C-alpha positions in Angstrom: 0.1 0.3 -0.1 1.3 3.3 -0.9 1.1 6.1 1.4 0.1 9.8 0.3 2.2 12.6 1.2 -0.9 13.9 2.9 -1.7 10.9 4.9 2.4 10.9 5.9 2.0 14.4 7.1 -0.8 13.3 9.6 0.7 10.2 10.9 3.9 10.8 13.0 6.4 7.8 12.7 6.7 6.9 16.6 7.6 3.3 17.0 10.0 1.1 15.5 7.5 -0.9 13.7 5.7 2.5 12.2 8.8 3.4 10.3 9.7 -0.1 8.9 6.0 -0.3 8.0 6.2 3.0 6.0 9.5 1.8 4.2 8.2 -1.0 3.5 5.3 0.8 1.4 7.6 3.5 0.6 10.7 1.6 -0.8 9.7 -2.0 -0.5 11.7 -4.4 -2.2 15.0 -4.1 -3.6 15.3 -3.9 -7.3 19.1 -2.2 -7.7 21.7 -1.2 -5.3 20.7 2.3 -3.8 20.4 4.2 -0.7 17.3 6.5 0.5 17.1 9.3 2.8 13.7 10.0 4.5 13.3 13.1 6.7 11.3 13.9 9.9 10.4 16.7 11.5 11.0 17.5 15.3 7.5 15.4 16.1 8.3 12.5 13.8 6.3 13.1 10.9 8.0 12.1 7.7 8.4 15.6 5.4 7.3 15.3 1.9 11.2 14.5 0.5 12.9 11.3 -0.1 16.1 11.1 -1.9 17.9 8.1 -3.6 21.1 7.9 -4.0 22.9 6.2 -6.9 26.7 5.3 -7.5 27.7 5.2 -4.0 30.7 2.7 -3.4 30.0 -0.8 -2.4 32.0 0.2 0.7 32.8 4.0 1.7 35.9 5.4 2.2 36.3 8.5 4.2 35.8 10.7 1.2 32.8 8.9 0.4 31.1 9.2 4.1 32.0 12.8 4.1 30.4 13.7 0.9 27.2 11.8 1.6 26.7 13.5 5.4 27.5 16.8 4.3 25.0 16.4 1.5 22.6 15.3 4.0 23.5 18.0 6.0 22.6 20.4 3.7 19.3 18.9 2.4 18.3 18.7 6.2 18.9 22.5 6.5 17.2 23.5 3.8 13.8 21.6 4.5 13.9 22.1 8.7 14.4 17.9 9.0 15.3 16.8 13.0 15.8 13.5 12.0 16.8 11.0 9.0 15.8 7.5 8.6 18.8 6.1 6.1 17.5 3.1 4.1 20.0 0.5 2.4 19.0 -1.2 -0.8 20.3 -3.8 -2.4 19.0 -7.0 -4.2 20.6 -9.7 -2.1 19.2 -11.3 0.9 18.0 -10.0 4.0 21.4 -11.5 6.1 23.2 -8.2 6.9 26.8 -8.1 4.5 30.1 -6.4 5.6 29.1 -3.4 2.9 26.0 -3.1 5.0 27.5 -2.5 8.3 30.5 -0.1 7.1 28.2 1.8 5.5 25.8 2.1 8.3 28.5 2.8 10.5 30.4 5.1 9.0 27.1 7.4 8.3 26.1 6.6 11.9 29.7 7.8 13.3 29.8 10.8 11.0 25.8 11.9 11.8 26.9 11.8 15.4 30.1 13.5 15.2 27.9 16.6 13.4 24.8 16.4 15.5 22.6 14.7 12.7 20.2 12.4 14.4 19.8 9.2 12.5 15.9 7.9 13.8 16.6 4.4 11.9 18.7 2.5 9.5 16.7 -0.2 7.6 17.9 -2.6 4.8 15.6 -2.9 1.6 16.5 -6.7 0.5 14.9 -8.7 -2.2 12.3 -10.1 -0.3 11.1 -7.3 1.7 12.6 -4.9 4.3 14.6 -5.0 7.5 15.6 -3.3 10.4 19.6 -2.5 10.8 19.7 -2.5 14.6 22.6 -0.8 15.7 23.8 -3.9 17.6 24.1 -5.0 13.7 27.0 -2.2 12.9 28.0 -0.1 15.8 31.5 -0.9 16.8 32.2 -2.5 13.3 34.7 0.3 11.9 36.8 0.2 15.6 36.8 -3.6 15.1 38.4 -4.1 11.7 
């Protein structure tokens, strides 16, 4: 079921389950490798802008992470977003992969360093959407 921008503006995303359902409705099953940014206001209401990001490297280096987080910050400032949801789309299975962990960990760290609130990260895979919990990626960069 696709949700309209008007309906999304009436329904704040207050639970993890609501976020996962919204991402499943809007992005759904993976078609190709890319990532998505959804923006929320200070009340957890999704703003009417979703940004797809194509062409990112499989595994980010520091420059790719910096470029990505700076672009994210600029958009947040322009539209008045308080927090973001990151969705990692790739047409493989639901198992978390090393590239998933590296991207999620590097973006989470860079966002924290700049005071950007990442409300959630999810993975869009070939059969659906799954929650990508911080336990799945936090500490990854320090361990590698």
